[in-house]
C-alpha positions as CSV (number, residue, x, y, z in Angstrom):
1,M,0.0,0.0,0.0
2,K,1.4,3.4,-1.0
3,A,1.6,6.3,1.4
4,I,-1.0,8.3,-0.5
5,E,-3.5,5.5,-0.4
6,W,-2.9,5.1,3.4
7,I,-3.4,8.8,4.0
8,E,-6.6,8.9,1.9
9,K,-8.0,5.9,3.8
10,E,-7.2,7.7,7.2
11,V,-8.9,10.8,5.9
12,K,-12.1,8.9,5.1
13,K,-12.2,7.3,8.5
14,K,-12.1,10.6,10.4
15,K,-15.5,12.1,11.1
16,V,-15.5,15.9,10.6
17,P,-18.7,17.8,11.3
18,D,-20.2,20.2,8.8
19,F,-19.1,23.7,9.8
20,R,-18.6,27.1,8.1
21,P,-17.0,30.4,9.0
22,G,-19.0,32.1,11.7
23,D,-19.7,29.0,13.6
24,T,-18.5,28.7,17.2
25,L,-16.4,25.5,17.5
26,K,-14.9,23.5,20.3
27,V,-11.7,21.9,19.1
28,H,-10.2,19.1,21.3
29,I,-6.5,19.1,20.8
30,R,-4.0,16.4,21.9
31,V,-1.1,18.1,23.8
32,K,2.0,16.2,24.7
33,E,3.9,17.4,27.9
34,G,6.9,15.3,28.6
35,D,5.9,11.7,28.5
36,K,2.2,12.3,29.1
37,T,-0.5,13.4,26.7
38,R,-3.7,15.3,27.6
39,T,-6.6,16.8,25.8
40,Q,-6.9,20.6,25.7
41,L,-10.1,22.5,24.6
42,F,-9.9,25.5,22.3
43,E,-13.2,27.3,21.8
44,G,-13.8,30.2,19.5
45,V,-15.2,31.4,16.2
46,C,-14.2,29.9,12.9
47,I,-12.9,32.7,10.7
48,R,-11.8,30.7,7.7
49,R,-11.8,27.3,6.1
50,R,-9.6,26.5,3.1
51,G,-8.5,23.6,1.0
52,V,-9.9,20.2,0.2
53,G,-8.8,16.7,1.2
54,I,-5.7,16.2,3.2
55,N,-4.6,19.8,2.8
56,A,-7.7,21.3,4.3
57,S,-7.3,23.6,7.3
58,F,-9.4,26.1,9.4
59,S,-8.7,29.0,11.7
60,V,-10.3,29.7,15.0
61,V,-10.1,33.0,16.9
62,R,-11.1,33.8,20.5
63,E,-10.6,36.5,23.0
64,S,-8.8,35.6,26.3
65,H,-8.1,38.2,29.0
66,G,-8.3,41.1,26.5
67,D,-6.0,39.5,23.9
68,I,-7.1,38.0,20.5
69,I,-5.7,34.5,20.0
70,E,-5.9,32.8,16.6
71,K,-5.0,29.2,15.9
72,L,-4.7,27.4,12.6
73,F,-5.6,23.7,12.6
74,P,-5.0,21.2,9.9
75,L,-8.5,19.5,9.5
76,Y,-7.2,15.9,9.3
77,S,-4.3,16.3,11.8
78,P,-3.9,13.4,14.3
79,N,-3.5,16.0,17.0
80,V,-7.1,17.3,16.5
81,E,-9.1,14.7,18.4
82,K,-12.6,16.0,17.6
83,I,-14.4,19.1,16.5
84,V,-17.8,20.0,18.0
85,V,-20.0,22.8,16.6
86,S,-21.5,24.5,19.7
87,R,-23.4,27.2,17.8
88,K,-24.1,27.9,14.1
89,G,-23.3,31.4,12.9
90,K,-24.8,33.5,10.2
91,A,-22.0,35.0,8.1
92,K,-22.3,36.5,4.7
93,R,-18.6,36.2,3.9
94,A,-16.3,33.3,3.4
95,K,-13.4,34.8,5.4
96,L,-14.1,36.7,8.6
97,Y,-10.7,38.4,9.1
98,H,-12.3,41.5,10.6
99,L,-12.8,39.5,13.8
100,R,-9.0,39.5,14.3
101,K,-9.0,43.2,15.1
102,K,-12.3,43.2,17.1
103,K,-11.8,44.4,20.7
104,S,-14.8,44.7,23.0
C-alpha cells in the first residue's frame, strides 16, 4: 500500500462535522507534555476554512483576557481529536478576518 493510499484511507475514517466560517467551535487538541498526553479544549469562532482533502485547514479565533488568540488547525491532523459545533453562525462572507481586530 502506498503512502498516499494510506493517507486517503485515514482521511475517510475521520468524522468531521459540517461547519462554516462564523460557527462557534470547540476543538479538542491532543497536547504532549513530557511523556504524558492530555486533551486541551480551544473554543472560538471559525474565521476561515480552506483547501480540500488532506490539505484542508481552518482558523479559530477567540478573546482571552483582552487578547485576541488565533490558531490554525489542519483539518485531518492526528492532534485534532474532535471538533464540536457549539453554535451555528450567520456569516455573509467566506473569510471573517475582521474578527481578528475586534476588541470589545
